[in-house]
C-alpha positions as a Markdown table, in Angstrom:
| # | Residue | x | y | z |
|---|---|---|---|---|
| 1 | Met | 0.0 | 0.0 | 0.0 |
| 2 | Ala | 1.5 | 3.3 | -1.1 |
| 3 | Glu | 1.6 | 6.3 | 1.2 |
| 4 | Phe | -1.1 | 8.9 | 0.7 |
| 5 | Arg | 0.2 | 12.2 | -0.8 |
| 6 | Ile | -1.2 | 15.4 | -2.3 |
| 7 | Val | 0.9 | 17.5 | -4.5 |
| 8 | Thr | -0.3 | 20.8 | -6.1 |
| 9 | Arg | 0.6 | 21.6 | -9.7 |
| 10 | Pro | 0.0 | 24.9 | -11.5 |
| 11 | Ile | -2.6 | 25.5 | -14.1 |
| 12 | Glu | -2.7 | 28.8 | -16.1 |
| 13 | Lys | -6.1 | 29.9 | -15.0 |
| 14 | Arg | -6.8 | 32.3 | -12.2 |
| 15 | Asn | -8.4 | 30.6 | -9.1 |
| 16 | Thr | -7.7 | 27.0 | -10.4 |
| 17 | Ile | -5.7 | 24.4 | -8.5 |
| 18 | Leu | -4.6 | 21.0 | -9.7 |
| 19 | Leu | -4.2 | 18.4 | -6.9 |
| 20 | Glu | -2.2 | 15.3 | -7.8 |
| 21 | Ile | -3.3 | 12.5 | -5.4 |
| 22 | Ser | -1.4 | 9.3 | -4.8 |
| 23 | Gly | -1.7 | 6.3 | -2.6 |
| 24 | Trp | -4.8 | 5.2 | -0.7 |
| 25 | Val | -7.7 | 7.3 | 0.6 |
| 26 | Asp | -8.9 | 5.1 | 3.3 |
| 27 | Leu | -10.1 | 5.5 | 6.9 |
| 28 | Ala | -6.6 | 6.5 | 8.1 |
| 29 | Ser | -6.0 | 9.2 | 5.4 |
| 30 | Ser | -9.6 | 10.4 | 4.8 |
| 31 | Leu | -9.4 | 13.1 | 7.4 |
| 32 | Leu | -6.3 | 14.6 | 5.9 |
| 33 | Trp | -7.9 | 14.3 | 2.4 |
| 34 | Glu | -11.1 | 16.0 | 3.5 |
| 35 | Lys | -9.2 | 18.8 | 5.4 |
| 36 | Thr | -6.9 | 19.5 | 2.4 |
| 37 | Met | -9.8 | 19.6 | -0.2 |
| 38 | Arg | -11.9 | 21.8 | 2.1 |
| 39 | Gly | -8.9 | 24.0 | 2.7 |
| 40 | Tyr | -8.6 | 24.8 | -1.0 |
| 41 | Thr | -12.2 | 25.8 | -1.2 |
| 42 | Lys | -11.6 | 28.4 | 1.4 |
| 43 | Thr | -8.7 | 30.0 | -0.4 |
| 44 | Gly | -10.8 | 31.4 | -3.3 |
| 45 | Glu | -10.1 | 28.6 | -5.8 |
| 46 | Glu | -13.0 | 28.4 | -8.2 |
| 47 | Cys | -11.9 | 25.3 | -10.0 |
| 48 | Met | -10.3 | 22.2 | -8.6 |
| 49 | Val | -8.8 | 19.5 | -10.8 |
| 50 | Leu | -8.1 | 16.2 | -9.1 |
| 51 | Asp | -5.5 | 14.2 | -10.9 |
| 52 | Leu | -6.1 | 10.6 | -9.8 |
| 53 | Lys | -3.6 | 8.7 | -12.0 |
| 54 | Tyr | -1.5 | 7.7 | -8.9 |
| 55 | Met | -4.4 | 7.0 | -6.6 |
| 56 | Glu | -4.6 | 3.3 | -5.8 |
| 57 | Tyr | -7.8 | 3.2 | -3.8 |
| 58 | Ile | -10.6 | 5.5 | -2.4 |
| 59 | Asn | -13.2 | 4.5 | 0.1 |
| 60 | Thr | -16.8 | 5.8 | 0.3 |
| 61 | Arg | -15.8 | 8.5 | 2.8 |
| 62 | Gly | -13.2 | 9.9 | 0.4 |
| 63 | Leu | -15.8 | 9.8 | -2.4 |
| 64 | Gly | -18.3 | 11.6 | -0.1 |
| 65 | Ser | -15.7 | 14.3 | 0.5 |
| 66 | Ile | -15.3 | 14.8 | -3.2 |
| 67 | Leu | -19.1 | 15.3 | -3.5 |
| 68 | Val | -19.1 | 17.8 | -0.6 |
| 69 | Val | -16.4 | 19.9 | -2.2 |
| 70 | Gln | -18.1 | 19.7 | -5.6 |
| 71 | Lys | -21.3 | 21.0 | -4.1 |
| 72 | Tyr | -19.5 | 23.8 | -2.3 |
| 73 | Leu | -17.7 | 24.8 | -5.5 |
| 74 | Asp | -20.9 | 24.5 | -7.6 |
| 75 | Asp | -22.8 | 26.7 | -5.1 |
| 76 | His | -20.1 | 29.3 | -5.4 |
| 77 | Gly | -19.8 | 29.4 | -9.2 |
| 78 | Gly | -16.9 | 27.0 | -9.3 |
| 79 | Ser | -16.3 | 23.5 | -10.6 |
| 80 | Leu | -14.5 | 20.2 | -9.9 |
| 81 | Ile | -13.0 | 17.9 | -12.5 |
| 82 | Leu | -11.5 | 14.4 | -12.1 |
| 83 | Val | -8.7 | 13.3 | -14.3 |
| 84 | Gly | -7.0 | 9.9 | -15.0 |
| 85 | Pro | -8.5 | 7.6 | -12.4 |
| 86 | Thr | -7.0 | 4.1 | -12.2 |
| 87 | Glu | -9.3 | 1.3 | -13.1 |
| 88 | Arg | -10.0 | 0.5 | -9.5 |
| 89 | Val | -10.8 | 4.1 | -8.6 |
| 90 | Gln | -12.9 | 4.5 | -11.7 |
| 91 | Gln | -15.0 | 1.5 | -10.7 |
| 92 | Ser | -15.6 | 3.2 | -7.3 |
| 93 | Ile | -16.5 | 6.5 | -9.0 |
| 94 | Glu | -19.0 | 4.7 | -11.3 |
| 95 | Ile | -20.6 | 2.4 | -8.8 |
| 96 | Thr | -21.3 | 5.2 | -6.3 |
| 97 | Gly | -22.7 | 7.5 | -9.0 |
| 98 | Val | -20.0 | 10.2 | -8.6 |
| 99 | Ser | -19.4 | 10.0 | -12.4 |
| 100 | Arg | -22.9 | 11.3 | -13.1 |
| 101 | Val | -22.2 | 14.4 | -11.0 |
| 102 | Ile | -18.6 | 15.3 | -11.7 |
| 103 | Pro | -16.9 | 15.3 | -15.1 |
| 104 | Thr | -14.2 | 12.6 | -15.4 |
| 105 | Tyr | -11.5 | 12.5 | -18.1 |
| 106 | Glu | -8.9 | 9.9 | -18.9 |
| 107 | Thr | -6.1 | 12.5 | -19.2 |
| 108 | Leu | -5.3 | 16.0 | -18.2 |
| 109 | Glu | -4.9 | 16.9 | -21.8 |
| 110 | Glu | -8.4 | 15.8 | -22.6 |
| 111 | Ala | -9.8 | 17.8 | -19.6 |
| 112 | Leu | -7.9 | 20.9 | -20.7 |
| 113 | Gln | -9.2 | 20.5 | -24.3 |
| 114 | Glu | -12.8 | 20.0 | -23.1 |
| 115 | Asn | -12.5 | 22.9 | -20.7 |
| 116 | Ser | -10.7 | 25.5 | -22.8 |
| 117 | Asp | -10.6 | 28.1 | -20.1 |
| 118 | Leu | -8.0 | 25.8 | -18.3 |
| 119 | Lys | -4.5 | 25.8 | -19.6 |
| 120 | Gln | -1.6 | 23.8 | -18.2 |
| 121 | Arg | 1.6 | 25.7 | -17.5 |
């Protein structure tokens, strides 16, 4: 099991943050996950892109946190985008219905192309 980590990456759009998530979001790491995501919603970020290509696992609490952040961003004119989930994480996203609420893309490039106001630095 890989250690849970969050790394921020720049995107050339004002008030946008890219979070690269790796490891497991389980009971042990879900509090840090939730705190980090909610923290970025309080800093004025209007769009949050979660890069999940290195995330190995996410439990229902972690998925619930994603939905809470998405609702907050949506209520405040922002958006949340998921990018590159592994097969295991994608299954969790689909089974729980998160994919019906939050746009999910296979690659960051695809997400940037579909959301032309976002540009990678």
